BAVODREN-353707 format. One line per 4 residues: number of its first residue (from 1); for each residue z, y, x of C-alpha. Coordinates in nm, 3 decimals, always signed. Each point is the difference from the previous one (the first is absolute). Layout:
BEGIN
NUM) Z Y X ~ ...
//
This chain:
BEGIN
1) +1.901 +2.374 -9.461 ~ -0.344 -0.026 -0.161 ~ -0.076 -0.063 -0.364 ~ -0.275 -0.247 -0.081
5) -0.130 -0.043 -0.347 ~ -0.066 -0.359 -0.087 ~ -0.232 -0.080 -0.291 ~ +0.002 -0.342 -0.150
9) -0.229 -0.021 -0.303 ~ -0.165 +0.284 -0.190 ~ +0.264 +0.006 -0.272 ~ +0.293 -0.070 +0.214
13) +0.253 +0.260 +0.079 ~ -0.005 +0.190 +0.316 ~ +0.257 -0.112 +0.243 ~ +0.094 +0.213 +0.289
17) +0.143 -0.178 +0.296 ~ +0.175 +0.164 +0.280 ~ -0.103 -0.190 +0.305 ~ +0.167 +0.075 +0.325
21) -0.216 -0.032 +0.305 ~ +0.151 -0.017 +0.343 ~ -0.183 +0.209 +0.252 ~ -0.159 -0.195 +0.283
25) +0.149 +0.058 +0.342 ~ -0.237 +0.199 +0.212 ~ +0.007 -0.073 +0.375 ~ +0.004 +0.308 +0.212
29) -0.210 +0.022 +0.320 ~ +0.193 -0.025 +0.329 ~ -0.089 +0.320 +0.182 ~ +0.181 -0.107 +0.320
33) -0.221 -0.298 +0.098 ~ -0.179 +0.219 +0.252 ~ +0.308 -0.023 +0.222 ~ -0.074 -0.367 +0.081
37) -0.361 +0.069 +0.094 ~ +0.105 +0.300 +0.204 ~ +0.259 -0.206 +0.191 ~ -0.261 -0.268 +0.078
41) -0.242 +0.264 +0.124 ~ +0.261 +0.164 +0.222 ~ +0.095 -0.340 +0.149 ~ -0.363 -0.076 +0.084
45) -0.046 +0.348 +0.143 ~ +0.307 -0.039 +0.220 ~ -0.119 -0.339 +0.129 ~ -0.342 +0.148 +0.074
49) +0.141 +0.280 +0.216 ~ +0.232 -0.242 +0.181 ~ -0.298 -0.215 +0.096 ~ -0.200 +0.303 +0.105
53) +0.285 +0.122 +0.220 ~ +0.041 -0.344 +0.156 ~ -0.364 -0.033 +0.103 ~ -0.008 +0.357 +0.126
57) +0.268 -0.069 +0.267 ~ -0.217 -0.108 +0.296 ~ +0.104 -0.043 +0.361 ~ -0.220 +0.254 +0.174
61) -0.008 -0.180 +0.334 ~ -0.096 -0.333 -0.155 ~ -0.255 +0.171 -0.221 ~ -0.167 +0.158 +0.302
65) -0.013 -0.329 +0.188 ~ -0.138 -0.172 -0.309 ~ -0.266 +0.267 -0.039 ~ -0.108 -0.028 +0.362
69) -0.022 -0.377 -0.027 ~ -0.220 +0.026 -0.307 ~ -0.219 +0.260 +0.170 ~ -0.055 -0.215 +0.306
73) -0.060 -0.310 -0.213 ~ -0.272 +0.169 -0.202 ~ -0.147 +0.191 +0.293 ~ +0.115 +0.345 -0.108
77) -0.115 +0.211 +0.295 ~ -0.195 +0.280 -0.164 ~ +0.298 +0.203 -0.127 ~ +0.008 +0.364 +0.100
81) +0.303 +0.149 +0.175 ~ +0.073 +0.231 -0.292 ~ -0.035 -0.266 -0.265 ~ +0.329 -0.014 -0.198
85) -0.049 -0.373 -0.061 ~ +0.033 -0.071 +0.371 ~ +0.348 -0.113 +0.106 ~ +0.109 +0.148 +0.332
89) +0.268 -0.172 +0.205 ~ +0.234 +0.186 +0.223 ~ +0.006 -0.074 +0.372 ~ +0.318 -0.202 -0.036
93) -0.143 -0.205 -0.290 ~ -0.317 -0.070 +0.195 ~ +0.206 -0.114 +0.298 ~ +0.207 -0.234 -0.216
97) -0.313 -0.139 -0.162 ~ -0.156 -0.071 +0.341 ~ +0.316 -0.186 +0.107 ~ -0.003 -0.213 -0.313
101) -0.372 -0.076 +0.036 ~ +0.039 -0.107 +0.362 ~ +0.304 -0.210 -0.083 ~ -0.181 -0.180 -0.281
105) -0.302 -0.064 +0.221 ~ +0.223 -0.134 +0.276 ~ +0.189 -0.231 -0.236 ~ -0.322 -0.129 -0.156
109) -0.141 -0.078 +0.344 ~ +0.323 -0.177 +0.100 ~ -0.004 -0.206 -0.320 ~ -0.361 -0.104 +0.057
113) +0.058 -0.105 +0.362 ~ +0.319 -0.181 -0.095 ~ -0.176 -0.204 -0.270 ~ -0.274 -0.091 +0.246
117) +0.257 -0.123 +0.254 ~ +0.183 -0.213 -0.256 ~ -0.322 -0.154 -0.131 ~ -0.107 -0.077 +0.357
121) +0.341 -0.164 +0.056 ~ -0.052 -0.225 -0.304 ~ -0.335 -0.117 +0.133 ~ +0.137 -0.065 +0.350
125) +0.299 -0.201 -0.128 ~ -0.229 -0.208 -0.219 ~ -0.203 -0.090 +0.307 ~ +0.306 -0.086 +0.210
129) +0.156 -0.214 -0.274 ~ -0.332 -0.145 -0.114 ~ +0.107 -0.366 +0.035 ~ +0.322 +0.051 -0.195
133) -0.177 +0.212 -0.261 ~ -0.253 -0.275 -0.066 ~ +0.282 -0.255 -0.030 ~ +0.178 +0.219 -0.255
137) +0.304 +0.046 +0.222 ~ -0.056 +0.372 +0.061 ~ -0.103 +0.291 -0.221 ~ -0.083 +0.350 +0.121
141) +0.009 +0.285 -0.249 ~ +0.035 +0.377 -0.016 ~ +0.264 +0.151 -0.227 ~ +0.152 +0.342 -0.052
145) +0.257 -0.079 +0.269 ~ -0.255 -0.109 +0.256 ~ -0.182 -0.309 +0.126 ~ +0.187 -0.317 -0.091
149) -0.040 -0.329 +0.190 ~ +0.159 -0.284 -0.200 ~ +0.042 -0.319 +0.208 ~ +0.120 -0.332 -0.141
153) +0.310 -0.119 +0.183 ~ -0.152 -0.346 +0.050 ~ -0.257 +0.158 +0.233 ~ +0.277 +0.148 +0.217
157) +0.317 -0.209 -0.018 ~ +0.125 -0.350 -0.050 ~ +0.197 -0.059 -0.318 ~ +0.347 +0.152 +0.020
161) -0.069 +0.149 +0.344 ~ -0.067 +0.352 +0.131 ~ -0.167 -0.089 +0.333 ~ -0.370 +0.088 +0.008
165) -0.239 -0.288 +0.049 ~ -0.221 +0.018 +0.311 ~ -0.319 +0.037 -0.206 ~ +0.160 +0.278 -0.201
169) +0.102 +0.183 +0.316 ~ -0.362 +0.017 +0.117 ~ -0.119 +0.130 -0.335 ~ +0.275 +0.260 -0.030
173) -0.069 +0.110 +0.357 ~ -0.355 +0.087 -0.114 ~ +0.147 +0.194 -0.290 ~ +0.227 +0.187 +0.241
177) -0.304 +0.102 +0.208 ~ -0.144 +0.165 -0.309 ~ +0.324 +0.187 -0.073 ~ +0.106 +0.092 +0.351
181) -0.202 +0.324 +0.026 ~ +0.093 +0.139 -0.340 ~ +0.284 +0.231 -0.096 ~ +0.070 -0.128 -0.349
185) +0.334 -0.151 -0.089 ~ -0.002 -0.378 -0.040 ~ +0.231 -0.183 -0.239 ~ +0.048 -0.377 +0.038
189) +0.166 -0.163 -0.301 ~ +0.109 -0.364 -0.029 ~ +0.008 -0.185 -0.334 ~ +0.123 -0.344 -0.109
193) +0.000 -0.211 -0.316 ~ +0.306 -0.042 -0.220 ~ +0.112 -0.335 +0.144 ~ +0.335 +0.058 +0.170
197) +0.039 -0.068 +0.370 ~ +0.324 -0.054 +0.185 ~ -0.014 -0.084 +0.370 ~ +0.215 +0.104 +0.294
201) -0.275 +0.240 +0.109 ~ -0.111 +0.129 -0.342 ~ +0.283 -0.003 -0.256 ~ -0.231 +0.139 -0.270
205) -0.357 +0.112 -0.068 ~ +0.100 +0.352 +0.103 ~ +0.054 -0.106 +0.360 ~ -0.315 -0.214 +0.002
209) -0.228 +0.273 -0.136 ~ +0.149 +0.261 +0.235 ~ -0.036 -0.231 +0.302 ~ -0.366 -0.069 -0.080
213) -0.076 +0.370 -0.030 ~ +0.182 +0.064 +0.328 ~ -0.203 -0.273 +0.175 ~ -0.323 +0.176 -0.092
217) +0.141 +0.337 +0.109 ~ +0.107 -0.139 +0.339 ~ -0.348 -0.141 +0.058 ~ -0.159 +0.336 -0.085
221) +0.231 +0.178 +0.244 ~ -0.084 -0.255 +0.270 ~ -0.369 +0.074 -0.060 ~ +0.048 +0.373 +0.057
225) +0.063 +0.140 -0.348 ~ +0.261 +0.278 +0.019 ~ +0.336 -0.113 -0.132 ~ +0.061 +0.331 -0.180
229) -0.298 -0.071 -0.224 ~ +0.136 -0.335 -0.117 ~ +0.247 -0.094 -0.273 ~ +0.122 -0.352 -0.086
233) +0.110 -0.067 -0.358 ~ +0.138 -0.316 -0.161 ~ -0.043 -0.026 -0.378 ~ +0.091 -0.367 -0.053
237) -0.138 -0.118 -0.340 ~ +0.023 +0.335 -0.180 ~ -0.371 +0.089 +0.001 ~ -0.196 -0.310 -0.106
241) -0.374 +0.025 -0.061 ~ -0.011 -0.322 -0.205 ~ +0.248 -0.202 -0.201 ~ +0.239 -0.219 +0.198
245) -0.023 -0.273 -0.265 ~ -0.281 -0.183 +0.182 ~ -0.040 -0.115 +0.361 ~ -0.317 +0.206 +0.030
249) +0.180 +0.313 -0.118 ~ +0.289 -0.052 +0.241 ~ -0.244 -0.053 +0.288 ~ -0.174 +0.326 -0.089
253) +0.328 +0.190 -0.014 ~ +0.097 -0.110 +0.352 ~ -0.186 +0.267 +0.192 ~ +0.014 +0.287 +0.247
257) -0.149 +0.335 -0.101 ~ -0.116 +0.243 +0.270 ~ -0.066 +0.347 -0.142 ~ -0.163 +0.272 +0.208
261) +0.128 +0.305 -0.184 ~ -0.234 +0.284 -0.089 ~ +0.098 +0.300 +0.216 ~ +0.098 +0.326 -0.161
265) -0.237 +0.290 +0.035 ~ +0.067 +0.217 +0.300 ~ +0.163 +0.339 -0.033 ~ -0.259 +0.275 -0.042
269) +0.081 +0.326 +0.179 ~ -0.234 +0.294 -0.029 ~ +0.143 +0.315 +0.159 ~ -0.271 +0.236 +0.125
273) +0.240 +0.294 -0.017 ~ +0.283 +0.057 +0.239 ~ +0.358 -0.027 -0.113 ~ +0.045 +0.377 -0.006
277) -0.315 +0.052 -0.208 ~ +0.108 -0.272 -0.241 ~ +0.343 +0.150 -0.043 ~ -0.153 +0.343 -0.063
281) -0.246 -0.128 -0.260 ~ +0.241 -0.242 -0.167 ~ -0.247 -0.288 +0.035 ~ +0.145 -0.340 +0.100
285) -0.132 -0.155 +0.317 ~ +0.008 -0.358 -0.126 ~ -0.128 -0.111 -0.338 ~ -0.062 -0.361 +0.103
289) +0.141 -0.331 -0.110 ~ +0.358 -0.102 +0.080 ~ +0.051 -0.125 +0.352 ~ -0.030 -0.370 +0.060
293) +0.347 -0.154 +0.024
//
């Protein structure tokens, strides 16, 4: 308690008042706040070392191959034998690398020649079917599956029939001459519109589309194309190219599609070592592509 003397006027009496003051609450400093900063620092430090460990785990074989590729790309040929920066491959690694290089070169050459053959086939079919192409009844295109020859059914068959017209037989015979010497698989697929058909010969569009595809296949076989290369497929109205709501669309959907399938790349076998040497070194004889089915 503190005593404070209060004076009013000069002649007034002195009055002493006991005034009680409450002490202000003093906040103490928190001396443990460093724990939070320390925990954050340790977390960051742990993450840093995890990242450093992750990037330090390098596949030595792949790293050597990568280094050699960079060296050859930038013309690195002046390195000295004792230079520690030079990556030396073992005899087995060099052998494997040579096999892979020759396989890649062989596959690239096969791919190039294959593309040239398919492009040449497109040009030849366009010439053979020139009249139908100009009339809009035939389209020749190259897709991922192969070279596709799309023929309007009106150019081949009478309505509701699967017998080839005489003019169509002559044209398809020319197509067969182009395909007879090849080895690619050939898929002939018949298509119809969505109008139902029900006759004693063709109870549905399935039979009609299959019969039309089979007629083309039989003609190809008669012209010398190997039967084992051919496949006849009937798809009915399940793969339209236009809407069946209009007569023009239905006429476009009635078609036969001849697809010369792109052949798979041949199996690449590179085995300069004998079987006994390969077994001793642990190096596989064949690192090529899977065999063609």
